[in-house]
N, C-alpha and C positions, 0 to 999 in steps of 0.2 A: 503494502501500497504504501510505504513509505518511499518506490522509487515509482512506483506512476506520480506520485505528489508533484517530486522535483523535477521528472518528466515533458508539465504540465504544467506547471513554474518556469523553466528556461523553453519552450515548448510561449510562451504567453510571454514573454521578456524579448524571444524573437522576434515574432512575429511583429509588436513594435515598434521595432525597428525597423525592419525592410519597409518604407510604403513606398520606391522606385518595384516598377517592372518586374529591369532587370536583374533586381537584389532578390528577388519572389524567385525569380527563375532560378535562378541557384540555389535559393534556398529547399525547393522541388529535387531537380538534379541533385543535389550531393543527401536528402533525406533519402532519397533511393537508391546509392550507391552505398551509402553505409545501410543504409534497410538491408540490400545483398547481401553485403562484408559482416555485421550482425549474426546475420541469419547460420551461416560458416559458419560463425566461431562456438555457437551455442546454444541451445529453445532460450529463448528469456531476455539473447540479447540481441535483436531485430532492432525494438524502438528507440535503444537504447544508442545504435548503432543509426537509424535515423535523426535522430537527435541530432550528434554528434557531429552524421556526416550537414543536419540542415546549419550549424551553427560556423562548425568552418567553412562551406562555401560561401552563405553570408559574408563568412570575415572577405572571402579571397574576392566576391565581384564588387565590394565597397571601396578594396583598397583599388581594386582595379580604376573604381569608377573618380575615387578621388587620385586618384595617381591622370586622368582624361581633361579632365577637368582643372587641373593644375597645368598640365598641356594646351590646352585649348586657353589657360590663361592668360602664358606667355608671354605670347605674342601679341596682346594686348594691351597696351599700356590703358592705363586706371580706368 
């Protein structure tokens, strides 16, 4: 029960942060990959893998978005 509450809290925190469609897409991709990996690790690990995959992919896509935004603004002064 405690694992489920932690998982729900982590997913809620991630969902509130991901406002842009690209980052949500990354979360879905990461959740799918993490869920499959967790499934092969052992029974009951698919949900944890999906949550971890979502968080990792969200971070990756957010970082790419920040870098792209910085690169776009680097060429435009003021």
